[in-house]
C-alpha positions as CSV (number, residue, x, y, z in Angstrom):
1,X,85.4,91.6,119.0
2,X,88.4,89.5,120.6
3,X,92.0,89.6,119.7
4,X,93.4,87.0,117.8
5,X,97.2,86.2,117.8
6,X,100.0,85.8,115.1
7,X,103.2,84.4,115.9
8,X,105.7,85.3,113.4
9,X,109.1,83.1,113.6
10,X,112.4,84.5,112.2
11,X,113.7,82.8,109.1
12,X,116.2,81.5,110.7
13,X,113.8,80.3,113.4
14,X,115.4,82.0,116.0
15,X,113.2,84.9,117.3
16,X,109.0,84.4,117.6
17,X,107.6,87.4,117.3
18,X,103.6,87.6,118.7
19,X,101.7,89.9,117.3
20,X,98.2,91.0,118.5
21,X,95.7,91.7,115.4
22,X,91.4,92.3,115.3
23,X,89.4,90.0,112.8
24,X,89.3,91.6,109.9
25,X,93.3,92.6,109.4
26,X,94.9,91.2,106.7
27,X,98.1,89.7,107.9
28,X,100.7,91.6,105.7
29,X,99.7,94.9,107.6
30,X,100.0,93.2,110.8
31,X,103.5,91.5,110.1
32,X,104.6,95.3,109.2
33,X,103.1,96.9,112.2
34,X,105.0,94.7,114.1
35,X,108.5,95.4,112.2
36,X,108.3,91.9,110.2
37,X,110.5,91.5,106.4
38,X,107.8,91.5,104.5
39,X,107.8,94.2,101.9
40,X,104.3,94.0,100.3
41,X,105.5,95.9,97.2
42,X,102.2,95.7,95.4
43,X,100.2,97.1,98.2
44,X,97.7,94.2,98.4
45,X,97.1,94.1,94.9
46,X,98.6,90.4,94.1
47,X,100.6,91.4,91.5
48,X,104.0,90.5,93.0
49,X,105.2,87.8,95.7
50,X,107.1,90.1,98.5
51,X,104.9,89.3,101.4
52,X,105.6,85.1,100.8
53,X,104.6,83.2,104.2
54,X,105.2,80.3,104.9
55,X,102.6,79.0,107.2
56,X,102.7,76.0,109.8
57,X,100.8,72.9,108.6
58,X,98.5,72.8,111.7
59,X,97.5,75.9,110.4
60,X,97.7,75.9,106.8
61,X,94.5,73.6,106.3
62,X,93.0,76.2,108.6
63,X,92.9,78.7,105.6
64,X,90.6,79.2,102.6
65,X,91.9,77.8,99.1
66,X,94.2,80.3,97.5
67,X,93.0,81.8,94.2
68,X,94.3,80.6,90.7
69,X,95.7,84.1,90.9
70,X,97.6,83.9,94.1
71,X,98.7,80.8,93.1
72,X,100.3,82.1,90.0
73,X,102.1,84.7,92.5
74,X,103.6,82.2,94.7
75,X,105.1,80.2,91.3
76,X,107.1,83.6,91.6
77,X,108.0,83.3,94.7
78,X,111.7,82.6,95.9
79,X,112.0,79.6,98.1
80,X,107.8,78.8,97.9
81,X,107.1,75.4,99.6
82,X,103.0,73.5,99.6
83,X,101.9,75.7,102.4
84,X,103.1,79.1,101.1
85,X,101.1,81.9,101.0
86,X,100.8,85.5,100.5
87,X,100.7,87.5,103.9
88,X,98.1,90.5,101.6
89,X,95.4,86.9,100.8
90,X,95.3,86.5,105.0
91,X,92.2,87.9,106.2
92,X,92.3,87.0,110.0
93,X,89.2,85.3,112.0
94,X,89.1,83.9,115.0
95,X,89.8,80.5,113.8
96,X,93.2,81.7,113.3
97,X,94.2,82.4,116.5
98,X,97.5,81.4,117.1
99,X,98.3,81.5,113.7
100,X,102.1,80.5,113.0
101,X,103.7,81.7,109.5
102,X,107.6,81.3,109.1
103,X,109.3,84.4,107.2
104,X,111.5,82.5,104.0
105,X,115.0,82.8,104.3
106,X,114.8,84.1,100.8
107,X,113.1,86.7,101.9
108,X,114.6,90.3,100.9
109,X,112.6,93.9,102.2
110,X,113.9,96.3,100.4
111,X,111.6,98.9,102.1
112,X,114.9,98.1,105.3
113,X,112.6,97.5,107.8
């Protein structure tokens, strides 16, 4: 099994954190391990939108389509865009190696990370 690289761009675009993940990891867990400001209040149960990320246009097309339930949660996300997704719903695969996501400027991690 090979490592999968994920690039997190800060809300202001000034910082990039490159993280290493394994196949099958979810993006929210990798973000939290790497101290990214994604709260994930519902712990991946798709009952909130606190893990909302903006996926780069190039990588967005590599992702499976969002479910209707995820789309409903994204409707509640502050600053949602066409390439918005919930990090808890992105399962990393070798095809996503190099995935780049931006933390939305509206993101507020209440856990204080």
